[in-house]
KOLFINU-391273 format. One record per residue (C-alpha): residue in three letters; residue number from 1; x, y, z. Coordinates in nm, 3 decimals, always signed. Example, Ala and Ser with C-alpha at 12.3 -4.5 7.8 and 13.67 -1.06 7.14 Angstrom:
// residues 2
ala, 1, +1.230, -0.450, +0.780
ser, 2, +1.367, -0.106, +0.714
// end
This chain:
// residues 483
met, 1, +0.711, +2.388, -0.131
gln, 2, +0.979, +2.137, -0.031
val, 3, +0.870, +1.807, +0.125
leu, 4, +1.103, +1.540, +0.260
ala, 5, +0.940, +1.196, +0.245
val, 6, +1.088, +0.903, +0.436
thr, 7, +0.992, +0.547, +0.341
ser, 8, +1.127, +0.193, +0.342
glu, 9, +1.016, +0.119, -0.015
ile, 10, +0.929, +0.306, -0.333
tyr, 11, +0.809, +0.188, -0.675
pro, 12, +0.970, +0.111, -0.915
leu, 13, +1.295, +0.067, -0.720
ile, 14, +1.180, -0.162, -0.437
lys, 15, +0.830, -0.295, -0.370
thr, 16, +0.658, -0.547, -0.146
gly, 17, +0.309, -0.397, -0.158
gly, 18, +0.090, -0.090, -0.181
leu, 19, +0.320, +0.129, +0.031
ala, 20, +0.571, +0.140, -0.255
asp, 21, +0.302, +0.222, -0.510
val, 22, +0.189, +0.518, -0.300
thr, 23, +0.533, +0.657, -0.220
gly, 24, +0.631, +0.623, -0.586
ala, 25, +0.319, +0.785, -0.732
leu, 26, +0.238, +1.063, -0.483
pro, 27, +0.555, +1.270, -0.547
leu, 28, +0.482, +1.272, -0.920
ala, 29, +0.126, +1.390, -0.857
leu, 30, +0.238, +1.657, -0.610
glu, 31, +0.495, +1.794, -0.855
gly, 32, +0.209, +1.908, -1.076
gln, 33, +0.060, +2.100, -0.783
gly, 34, +0.363, +2.305, -0.686
val, 35, +0.517, +2.065, -0.433
his, 36, +0.861, +1.911, -0.477
val, 37, +0.926, +1.586, -0.289
arg, 38, +1.268, +1.440, -0.208
thr, 39, +1.240, +1.084, -0.078
leu, 40, +1.486, +0.921, +0.161
val, 41, +1.506, +0.544, +0.109
pro, 42, +1.736, +0.267, +0.234
gly, 43, +2.022, +0.160, +0.008
tyr, 44, +1.914, -0.196, -0.062
pro, 45, +2.120, -0.363, -0.339
val, 46, +1.835, -0.322, -0.591
val, 47, +1.831, +0.051, -0.513
thr, 48, +2.205, +0.130, -0.512
ser, 49, +2.255, -0.070, -0.833
arg, 50, +2.039, +0.187, -1.016
phe, 51, +2.307, +0.454, -0.973
ser, 52, +2.643, +0.430, -1.149
lys, 53, +2.748, +0.771, -1.017
lys, 54, +2.680, +0.871, -0.660
lys, 55, +2.674, +1.233, -0.545
ile, 56, +2.752, +1.205, -0.173
val, 57, +2.570, +1.468, +0.034
leu, 58, +2.621, +1.327, +0.386
gln, 59, +2.874, +1.097, +0.550
tyr, 60, +2.862, +0.908, +0.880
pro, 61, +3.178, +0.754, +1.030
ala, 62, +2.952, +0.556, +1.264
leu, 63, +2.577, +0.508, +1.218
gln, 64, +2.417, +0.227, +1.416
gly, 65, +2.727, +0.010, +1.399
gly, 66, +2.902, +0.102, +1.077
gln, 67, +3.006, +0.363, +0.822
ala, 68, +2.732, +0.512, +0.607
ser, 69, +2.665, +0.788, +0.359
val, 70, +2.372, +0.951, +0.182
phe, 71, +2.383, +1.012, -0.190
ala, 72, +2.142, +1.206, -0.410
gly, 73, +2.008, +1.090, -0.743
gln, 74, +1.712, +1.077, -0.979
ser, 75, +1.534, +0.767, -1.105
ser, 76, +1.200, +0.723, -1.283
gly, 77, +1.119, +1.091, -1.231
leu, 78, +1.178, +1.065, -0.854
asp, 79, +1.421, +1.285, -0.659
leu, 80, +1.590, +1.043, -0.418
leu, 81, +1.821, +1.048, -0.120
val, 82, +1.964, +0.701, -0.062
leu, 83, +2.102, +0.589, +0.275
asp, 84, +2.401, +0.378, +0.171
ala, 85, +2.476, +0.174, +0.485
pro, 86, +2.605, -0.168, +0.370
his, 87, +2.613, -0.313, +0.723
leu, 88, +2.237, -0.251, +0.747
phe, 89, +2.095, -0.285, +0.397
asp, 90, +2.338, -0.471, +0.166
arg, 91, +2.177, -0.813, +0.211
gln, 92, +2.020, -1.083, +0.001
gly, 93, +1.648, -1.123, +0.056
gly, 94, +1.367, -0.872, +0.094
pro, 95, +1.372, -0.530, +0.255
tyr, 96, +1.255, -0.668, +0.591
gly, 97, +1.367, -1.031, +0.596
asn, 98, +1.592, -1.300, +0.455
met, 99, +1.537, -1.534, +0.161
ala, 100, +1.319, -1.756, +0.381
gly, 101, +1.094, -1.462, +0.469
ile, 102, +1.213, -1.441, +0.831
asp, 103, +1.243, -1.084, +0.965
trp, 104, +1.595, -0.952, +1.014
pro, 105, +1.658, -0.949, +1.393
asp, 106, +1.814, -0.601, +1.368
asn, 107, +1.521, -0.435, +1.189
trp, 108, +1.495, -0.205, +1.489
arg, 109, +1.849, -0.085, +1.421
arg, 110, +1.809, -0.062, +1.042
phe, 111, +1.503, +0.161, +1.056
ala, 112, +1.625, +0.361, +1.354
ala, 113, +1.921, +0.455, +1.133
leu, 114, +1.689, +0.553, +0.847
ser, 115, +1.486, +0.768, +1.087
gln, 116, +1.790, +0.932, +1.249
val, 117, +1.916, +1.038, +0.908
gly, 118, +1.570, +1.158, +0.806
ala, 119, +1.548, +1.377, +1.115
glu, 120, +1.894, +1.522, +1.058
ile, 121, +1.808, +1.610, +0.697
ala, 122, +1.488, +1.770, +0.827
gly, 123, +1.707, +1.985, +1.051
gly, 124, +1.925, +2.109, +0.765
ala, 125, +2.210, +1.855, +0.758
ile, 126, +2.234, +1.879, +0.377
ala, 127, +2.377, +2.214, +0.271
gly, 128, +2.126, +2.426, +0.084
tyr, 129, +1.829, +2.203, +0.162
leu, 130, +1.572, +2.264, +0.435
pro, 131, +1.231, +2.098, +0.389
asp, 132, +0.910, +2.278, +0.477
ile, 133, +0.735, +1.952, +0.568
val, 134, +0.850, +1.601, +0.661
his, 135, +0.620, +1.316, +0.558
ala, 136, +0.689, +0.974, +0.714
his, 137, +0.529, +0.651, +0.592
asp, 138, +0.452, +0.356, +0.822
trp, 139, +0.648, +0.225, +1.119
gln, 140, +0.979, +0.192, +0.937
ala, 141, +0.997, +0.572, +0.897
ala, 142, +0.788, +0.675, +1.197
met, 143, +1.080, +0.731, +1.435
thr, 144, +1.194, +1.014, +1.205
leu, 145, +0.930, +1.227, +1.375
ala, 146, +1.036, +1.117, +1.723
tyr, 147, +1.400, +1.207, +1.650
met, 148, +1.283, +1.543, +1.514
arg, 149, +1.076, +1.607, +1.825
tyr, 150, +1.358, +1.525, +2.063
gly, 151, +1.606, +1.777, +1.932
arg, 152, +1.700, +1.726, +1.569
ala, 153, +1.427, +1.939, +1.406
pro, 154, +1.156, +2.022, +1.661
gly, 155, +1.004, +2.311, +1.466
val, 156, +0.950, +2.143, +1.129
pro, 157, +0.586, +2.041, +1.062
ser, 158, +0.534, +1.670, +1.002
val, 159, +0.283, +1.421, +0.866
met, 160, +0.262, +1.055, +0.971
thr, 161, +0.077, +0.837, +0.720
val, 162, -0.048, +0.500, +0.841
his, 163, -0.080, +0.256, +0.552
asn, 164, -0.158, -0.040, +0.780
leu, 165, -0.190, -0.008, +1.157
ala, 166, -0.135, -0.382, +1.201
phe, 167, +0.237, -0.332, +1.143
gln, 168, +0.370, -0.121, +1.429
gly, 169, +0.740, -0.188, +1.481
gln, 170, +0.728, -0.307, +1.842
phe, 171, +1.057, -0.398, +2.011
gly, 172, +1.181, -0.477, +2.360
ala, 173, +1.283, -0.203, +2.602
gly, 174, +1.644, -0.327, +2.585
ile, 175, +1.705, -0.148, +2.254
phe, 176, +1.627, +0.199, +2.390
gly, 177, +1.980, +0.267, +2.508
glu, 178, +2.108, +0.230, +2.151
leu, 179, +1.856, +0.464, +1.989
asp, 180, +2.036, +0.789, +2.080
leu, 181, +1.724, +0.943, +2.230
pro, 182, +1.703, +1.130, +2.563
gly, 183, +1.577, +0.933, +2.863
ser, 184, +1.260, +1.144, +2.863
ala, 185, +1.156, +0.982, +2.533
met, 186, +1.100, +0.649, +2.710
ser, 187, +0.769, +0.768, +2.846
leu, 188, +0.398, +0.726, +2.782
asp, 189, +0.386, +1.039, +2.568
gly, 190, +0.708, +0.937, +2.389
val, 191, +0.812, +0.605, +2.234
glu, 192, +0.730, +0.375, +2.527
tyr, 193, +0.463, +0.122, +2.430
tyr, 194, +0.341, -0.154, +2.665
gly, 195, +0.678, -0.162, +2.837
gly, 196, +0.879, -0.172, +2.515
val, 197, +0.958, +0.065, +2.229
gly, 198, +0.691, +0.137, +1.969
tyr, 199, +0.817, +0.291, +1.647
leu, 200, +0.476, +0.369, +1.498
lys, 201, +0.349, +0.480, +1.836
gly, 202, +0.639, +0.724, +1.865
gly, 203, +0.560, +0.866, +1.523
leu, 204, +0.191, +0.904, +1.598
gln, 205, +0.275, +1.083, +1.922
ala, 206, +0.518, +1.324, +1.757
ala, 207, +0.343, +1.401, +1.426
ser, 208, +0.186, +1.738, +1.359
glu, 209, -0.084, +1.560, +1.158
ile, 210, -0.181, +1.195, +1.112
thr, 211, -0.329, +1.058, +0.792
thr, 212, -0.457, +0.719, +0.687
val, 213, -0.523, +0.604, +0.336
ser, 214, -0.903, +0.620, +0.335
pro, 215, -1.177, +0.806, +0.527
thr, 216, -1.345, +0.486, +0.649
tyr, 217, -1.018, +0.344, +0.780
ala, 218, -0.954, +0.670, +0.965
gln, 219, -1.275, +0.607, +1.158
glu, 220, -1.220, +0.231, +1.197
ile, 221, -0.883, +0.270, +1.371
arg, 222, -1.051, +0.473, +1.644
thr, 223, -1.229, +0.154, +1.756
pro, 224, -1.087, -0.135, +1.965
glu, 225, -1.165, -0.377, +1.680
phe, 226, -0.937, -0.205, +1.429
gly, 227, -0.719, +0.013, +1.656
met, 228, -0.467, -0.266, +1.725
gly, 229, -0.397, -0.131, +2.074
leu, 230, -0.344, +0.225, +1.951
asp, 231, -0.708, +0.338, +1.941
gly, 232, -0.670, +0.527, +2.271
leu, 233, -0.384, +0.738, +2.137
ile, 234, -0.556, +0.787, +1.802
asn, 235, -0.873, +0.908, +1.972
ile, 236, -0.671, +1.154, +2.180
arg, 237, -0.527, +1.286, +1.852
ala, 238, -0.856, +1.267, +1.658
ala, 239, -0.852, +1.640, +1.579
asp, 240, -0.528, +1.585, +1.389
leu, 241, -0.648, +1.277, +1.199
ala, 242, -0.754, +1.276, +0.833
gly, 243, -0.838, +1.001, +0.586
ile, 244, -0.719, +1.063, +0.229
val, 245, -0.790, +0.783, -0.014
asn, 246, -0.500, +0.662, -0.228
gly, 247, -0.484, +0.701, -0.601
ile, 248, -0.292, +0.497, -0.857
asn, 249, -0.040, +0.582, -1.127
thr, 250, -0.275, +0.604, -1.424
glu, 251, +0.015, +0.603, -1.670
val, 252, +0.150, +0.270, -1.544
trp, 253, -0.203, +0.134, -1.506
asn, 254, -0.370, +0.223, -1.835
pro, 255, -0.541, -0.051, -2.039
glu, 256, -0.511, +0.156, -2.355
thr, 257, -0.129, +0.166, -2.342
asp, 258, -0.028, -0.121, -2.111
lys, 259, +0.248, -0.320, -2.282
leu, 260, +0.208, -0.603, -2.029
leu, 261, -0.131, -0.694, -2.177
ala, 262, -0.178, -0.937, -2.462
ala, 263, -0.419, -0.680, -2.611
ser, 264, -0.481, -0.319, -2.513
tyr, 265, -0.836, -0.182, -2.507
ser, 266, -1.058, +0.107, -2.402
pro, 267, -1.417, +0.138, -2.274
arg, 268, -1.523, +0.148, -2.641
thr, 269, -1.334, -0.171, -2.730
leu, 270, -1.404, -0.397, -2.432
gly, 271, -1.434, -0.694, -2.666
lys, 272, -1.053, -0.699, -2.692
arg, 273, -1.036, -0.809, -2.329
ser, 274, -1.112, -1.160, -2.454
val, 275, -0.755, -1.186, -2.586
asn, 276, -0.621, -1.119, -2.235
arg, 277, -0.874, -1.359, -2.086
arg, 278, -0.754, -1.634, -2.317
ala, 279, -0.393, -1.560, -2.217
val, 280, -0.480, -1.589, -1.847
glu, 281, -0.662, -1.918, -1.907
glu, 282, -0.360, -2.058, -2.091
arg, 283, -0.111, -1.939, -1.826
leu, 284, -0.311, -2.097, -1.543
ala, 285, -0.434, -2.405, -1.734
leu, 286, -0.801, -2.306, -1.706
asp, 287, -1.087, -2.418, -1.928
his, 288, -1.164, -2.207, -2.232
asp, 289, -1.538, -2.146, -2.193
ala, 290, -1.791, -1.868, -2.140
thr, 291, -1.818, -1.895, -1.759
pro, 292, -1.711, -1.592, -1.553
leu, 293, -1.340, -1.581, -1.470
leu, 294, -1.278, -1.449, -1.119
cys, 295, -0.932, -1.359, -0.990
val, 296, -0.740, -1.283, -0.673
val, 297, -0.413, -1.082, -0.677
ser, 298, -0.302, -1.052, -0.318
arg, 299, -0.072, -1.129, -0.034
leu, 300, -0.195, -1.466, +0.091
thr, 301, -0.263, -1.382, +0.454
trp, 302, -0.531, -1.389, +0.721
gln, 303, -0.577, -1.010, +0.694
lys, 304, -0.658, -1.048, +0.325
gly, 305, -0.926, -1.309, +0.405
ile, 306, -0.757, -1.578, +0.198
asp, 307, -0.858, -1.847, +0.449
ile, 308, -1.220, -1.747, +0.380
leu, 309, -1.153, -1.782, +0.007
thr, 310, -1.006, -2.132, +0.048
ser, 311, -1.313, -2.236, +0.250
ile, 312, -1.552, -2.144, -0.033
met, 313, -1.361, -2.268, -0.339
asp, 314, -1.607, -2.557, -0.375
asp, 315, -1.894, -2.305, -0.376
ile, 316, -1.724, -2.092, -0.643
val, 317, -1.678, -2.389, -0.873
ala, 318, -2.028, -2.525, -0.800
ala, 319, -2.180, -2.185, -0.882
gly, 320, -2.025, -2.204, -1.230
ala, 321, -1.724, -1.973, -1.213
lys, 322, -1.350, -2.018, -1.267
leu, 323, -1.088, -1.885, -1.025
ala, 324, -0.735, -1.754, -1.097
val, 325, -0.507, -1.672, -0.801
leu, 326, -0.172, -1.491, -0.792
gly, 327, +0.014, -1.421, -0.470
ser, 328, +0.237, -1.545, -0.192
gly, 329, +0.237, -1.540, +0.185
asp, 330, +0.130, -1.786, +0.450
his, 331, +0.258, -2.132, +0.352
ala, 332, -0.054, -2.307, +0.483
leu, 333, -0.277, -2.086, +0.270
glu, 334, -0.051, -2.136, -0.032
gly, 335, -0.087, -2.511, +0.019
ala, 336, -0.466, -2.492, +0.053
leu, 337, -0.493, -2.296, -0.270
leu, 338, -0.265, -2.536, -0.457
ala, 339, -0.469, -2.827, -0.323
gly, 340, -0.784, -2.659, -0.457
ala, 341, -0.620, -2.616, -0.797
ala, 342, -0.530, -2.986, -0.800
arg, 343, -0.885, -3.080, -0.697
phe, 344, -1.051, -2.859, -0.957
arg, 345, -0.827, -2.886, -1.261
gly, 346, -0.938, -2.645, -1.531
arg, 347, -1.159, -2.452, -1.287
val, 348, -0.902, -2.320, -1.036
gly, 349, -0.551, -2.203, -1.129
val, 350, -0.290, -2.078, -0.882
val, 351, +0.048, -1.908, -0.930
ile, 352, +0.250, -1.866, -0.610
gly, 353, +0.484, -1.567, -0.615
tyr, 354, +0.509, -1.203, -0.716
asp, 355, +0.462, -1.142, -1.089
glu, 356, +0.393, -0.782, -1.194
pro, 357, +0.329, -0.863, -1.565
leu, 358, +0.083, -1.139, -1.473
ser, 359, -0.098, -0.907, -1.230
his, 360, -0.159, -0.662, -1.516
leu, 361, -0.273, -0.943, -1.746
met, 362, -0.519, -1.073, -1.486
gln, 363, -0.669, -0.727, -1.435
gly, 364, -0.698, -0.693, -1.814
gly, 365, -0.845, -1.037, -1.877
cys, 366, -1.044, -1.156, -1.576
asp, 367, -1.406, -1.057, -1.536
ala, 368, -1.402, -0.975, -1.164
ile, 369, -1.145, -0.943, -0.886
leu, 370, -1.222, -1.080, -0.539
ile, 371, -1.095, -0.887, -0.233
pro, 372, -1.227, -1.052, +0.088
ser, 373, -1.004, -0.859, +0.333
arg, 374, -1.095, -0.860, +0.701
phe, 375, -0.961, -0.505, +0.711
glu, 376, -0.812, -0.295, +0.431
pro, 377, -0.679, +0.056, +0.498
cys, 378, -0.722, +0.154, +0.132
gly, 379, -0.643, -0.123, -0.112
leu, 380, -0.512, -0.065, -0.461
thr, 381, -0.615, -0.380, -0.645
gln, 382, -0.979, -0.269, -0.653
leu, 383, -0.865, +0.062, -0.808
tyr, 384, -0.669, -0.127, -1.073
gly, 385, -0.980, -0.339, -1.128
leu, 386, -1.200, -0.034, -1.180
arg, 387, -0.947, +0.110, -1.425
tyr, 388, -0.928, -0.215, -1.624
gly, 389, -1.296, -0.312, -1.628
cys, 390, -1.225, -0.604, -1.392
val, 391, -1.527, -0.563, -1.164
pro, 392, -1.428, -0.548, -0.793
val, 393, -1.602, -0.777, -0.542
val, 394, -1.499, -0.640, -0.203
ala, 395, -1.550, -0.680, +0.169
arg, 396, -1.725, -0.375, +0.313
thr, 397, -1.432, -0.231, +0.509
gly, 398, -1.182, +0.055, +0.495
gly, 399, -1.095, +0.193, +0.154
leu, 400, -1.279, -0.089, -0.021
ala, 401, -1.606, +0.053, +0.111
asp, 402, -1.503, +0.404, +0.005
thr, 403, -1.411, +0.327, -0.356
val, 404, -1.658, +0.065, -0.485
ile, 405, -2.030, +0.138, -0.540
asp, 406, -2.233, -0.174, -0.468
ala, 407, -2.457, -0.308, -0.744
asn, 408, -2.774, -0.287, -0.539
glu, 409, -3.103, -0.223, -0.714
ala, 410, -3.091, +0.155, -0.667
ala, 411, -2.734, +0.183, -0.799
leu, 412, -2.809, -0.042, -1.095
ser, 413, -3.121, +0.159, -1.180
ala, 414, -2.922, +0.482, -1.163
gly, 415, -2.641, +0.330, -1.371
val, 416, -2.373, +0.411, -1.112
ala, 417, -2.280, +0.066, -0.977
thr, 418, -1.912, -0.025, -1.012
gly, 419, -1.884, -0.351, -0.816
phe, 420, -2.014, -0.567, -0.533
gln, 421, -1.978, -0.530, -0.157
phe, 422, -2.034, -0.792, +0.112
thr, 423, -1.999, -0.818, +0.490
ala, 424, -1.636, -0.868, +0.592
asp, 425, -1.521, -1.191, +0.762
asn, 426, -1.831, -1.379, +0.652
gly, 427, -1.804, -1.677, +0.417
asp, 428, -2.178, -1.700, +0.353
ala, 429, -2.192, -1.331, +0.255
phe, 430, -1.893, -1.387, +0.026
val, 431, -2.066, -1.678, -0.150
his, 432, -2.384, -1.472, -0.187
ala, 433, -2.181, -1.189, -0.346
ile, 434, -2.027, -1.431, -0.595
arg, 435, -2.372, -1.558, -0.691
arg, 436, -2.477, -1.195, -0.747
val, 437, -2.170, -1.152, -0.970
ile, 438, -2.259, -1.458, -1.177
ala, 439, -2.619, -1.340, -1.218
ala, 440, -2.507, -0.992, -1.327
tyr, 441, -2.249, -1.140, -1.566
ala, 442, -2.529, -1.328, -1.742
asp, 443, -2.687, -0.993, -1.835
lys, 444, -2.430, -0.848, -2.076
gln, 445, -2.594, -0.504, -2.078
val, 446, -2.573, -0.477, -1.699
trp, 447, -2.219, -0.613, -1.690
thr, 448, -2.087, -0.386, -1.963
ser, 449, -2.249, -0.085, -1.794
met, 450, -2.072, -0.170, -1.468
gln, 451, -1.737, -0.212, -1.643
lys, 452, -1.768, +0.123, -1.820
gln, 453, -1.885, +0.299, -1.505
gly, 454, -1.584, +0.165, -1.316
met, 455, -1.347, +0.270, -1.594
lys, 456, -1.490, +0.624, -1.573
ala, 457, -1.414, +0.650, -1.200
asp, 458, -1.141, +0.895, -1.106
val, 459, -0.881, +0.667, -0.947
ser, 460, -0.589, +0.903, -1.020
trp, 461, -0.389, +1.091, -0.759
gly, 462, -0.535, +1.427, -0.870
arg, 463, -0.791, +1.491, -0.596
ser, 464, -0.594, +1.311, -0.326
ala, 465, -0.276, +1.504, -0.405
ala, 466, -0.476, +1.826, -0.376
arg, 467, -0.588, +1.715, -0.029
tyr, 468, -0.226, +1.663, +0.074
val, 469, -0.136, +2.008, -0.059
glu, 470, -0.416, +2.158, +0.153
leu, 471, -0.286, +1.967, +0.455
tyr, 472, +0.073, +2.081, +0.400
asn, 473, -0.038, +2.442, +0.356
ser, 474, -0.242, +2.432, +0.676
leu, 475, +0.059, +2.299, +0.871
ile, 476, +0.285, +2.573, +0.734
ala, 477, +0.023, +2.836, +0.815
arg, 478, -0.008, +2.694, +1.167
lys, 479, +0.371, +2.716, +1.213
gln, 480, +0.377, +3.074, +1.085
gly, 481, +0.095, +3.163, +1.322
gln, 482, +0.297, +3.028, +1.615
ala, 483, +0.610, +3.219, +1.514
// end
């Protein structure tokens, strides 16, 4: 089976968050189940620099304002198609914004171009290649499905995966004339959205099937609270909605072989984690003592509940724990965390920025990882925590609720608990959960049991990839039945 995936980022070439981890790991998992994925990605400088030789498979004299081409290549086991459009993607900064973190004003044009090319490839633009399925990820790729629907590949089955409904790609109606879509597309059942153009909305409308990255999130986005203005459309399409929880790359994230750790370990040698713990304490200037070391590895945003974390730092320290934080995001939240670190020297340590090696070290050395998200479609850090014996402490929402078994009395008695859950968007509940963590940590038998139970959990892509294969097969069967 041939699947064309379209995405704005893919690990290990370009990453800002969990989207890249998923789009990088899922093709490798699907390969083992008889599905070959080719992934179309933008030609950012960090992507094009990976390829010394470029096999051009498509050329565009004019694509959204400039010359462009598509070249094919392999990297890190991934089969890639790269949209090389220097006028759109050859820029310093991140994939979506400049060095100051401000969104590029022409993002609508950049990702319309990506989607146009994706739809044309879906329709057979590359000689000898015709995908059976097109799989688009998030708003940046969503218009692929709209372009397919309105003429470029109307008969090819498609999947739209929503990694985070909060990011929708909404733009003013003035751009529509430059999108190369028929006038009929600017309608309620097309790409029109509250008087403007909605990229994600257009993808949701056009997709054969819609998936989200956890079963709970699939239900949450059908409500006004989590639907972000799209719950009406999602409820109309509820029969075509499925929640498939993400997995992680268990080769990259493996405490027994991870070269980014100060010491590797297994469930049988958990004592070696102390070497990593000491390394984290030294890196973040934290006290060397026996108190529980809690960590946060996250984007520092309101969605992630970091404002709730900053409001309870005094409680964390007063309860007898240490806190290590790694991340970047909202400048006010960064400042509040740094102020807390200055106020509680030796008890709170903060590193602002993105640091992949340090994120591995923190998972391998900290005792528990705190994830107080207000909403979380799936979340990957709790899966890394389970894998590394870094006990997850999570808000009860989305994929966090689906993947962590709360250490209530029944679960502890049955020996199945893997972490702690608490009510989302509630500082008091968060503090209570941390006190539960500290109490459990004091009982080494209970704590070790929870670590080992978490490390036994299947957080790989195996089962989830099988669900995608089932979904793809059902779409192909549906198409054949309509033929």
